[in-house]
N, C-alpha and C positions, 0 to 999 in steps of 0.2 A: 908073372903077368906079361903078356906079349908086348905091351907098350914100354915096359922097362927095358926089354931086349931091343926094341926098335930104336929107342933113344940112347941105349948104352949107358944107363944110369945105375948106380948101386941098388941092390935089392931093398935096402932100408929107406929108399926114397918114398915119401908118401904117395899113395895111389892117386889121390885126387889131383896132386900136382902133375903127375904124368898124364892123366886124362885131360887136364886143362891145356898142357903143352901140345898135345895131339889133337885138341878140339873134339874129343870123344865124350859121349854122354855116359854117366854111370848106368850100369845094367838095370838098376831099379827104375830109373826114369824111362828107359826104353820099354821095360816090361809094363809099366803103367800106361804108356801110350798104346801099346798093343791091346791091352784090355779095353781101353776107351774106344779104340777103333772097332773092336769086335762088338761092343755095345751099340755103337753107331750103326754098324751093319745089321744088327738084330732089329733095331728100331725102324730101319728103312727097308726091310724085306730083302736084304742081300745076304742072308745067312739061311742055313737049313731050318725047317719049321720046328724042329725039336728045341731050337734056341729062342723061341718066342716066349720068353719068360719074364719080360719086363713090362710093367704097367706104369702109367703116369698118375699122379695125384689129380683128381678132377673135383673141383668145387666151384661154387658161384661167387666166392669172395674175391675182391680185388686185392691181391697181395703183391709184395715186391717180387717174388719169384714167379708169379703167375701159375700156370699149370705145367711148367717145364720139368719139375722135379720127378724123378722116378721113385716108386714106392720101395722102401727098404724092407725086406722080409724080416719077420721076427726070428731071432736066433737064440739059441740056448747055450752054445759053447763056442770055443775058439775055432772049431772046424767050420762052423757056420759063417764066421767072419772071414774065412779064407775062401769061401765059395765064390764062384764067378758071379752068381746072381746078386749076392750081397756087396762084394767088393767092387764089381763093375758099376752097379747103381750108385754106390757111394762116390766113386771117382767121377762118374758122369755128372752127378749133382754138384760137384765142386767146380765144374766148368762154368764160365760166364754165360749168361742167357744168349748173347749174340752168337757164341760159338755153338751152343746147343741148337740154335735155329738154322744152322747151315744145312743145305740139302744135298750137296755133292761130297763124295768121299775124298776127292783130291783136295778140295778147298778145306775140308775139315782137318785133314792131315797137316796141311800147312799152318792152320791156325793153332792146332794143339802143340806144335813145336814152340810156339810163342808163349803158351800158357804155362804157369807154374802149377803143376799137379802135385 
């Protein structure tokens, strides 16, 4: 790992310790943020039309989540769980409602850095 070389620490040093010392994020967190940003762009018309694959739950009941949650597609296998449509909707639904209601991409990106996805 490049961080171990930068800090000149032994190879057996835990990676999470190196990432914390350099104030770097694990790649999984960066990847999840990229997916959530892509979903945001799809919902706000900032992506190509072939990515218009997300729909909101709409109902007339007064629930805690309101109508902010995206519909999760029905899946039959592990490949479906890895799809952008399923995993993106799942991650987006995990965001707090106030973050989901943000309208600009720059504000959205700053707020998702604070959220634990």
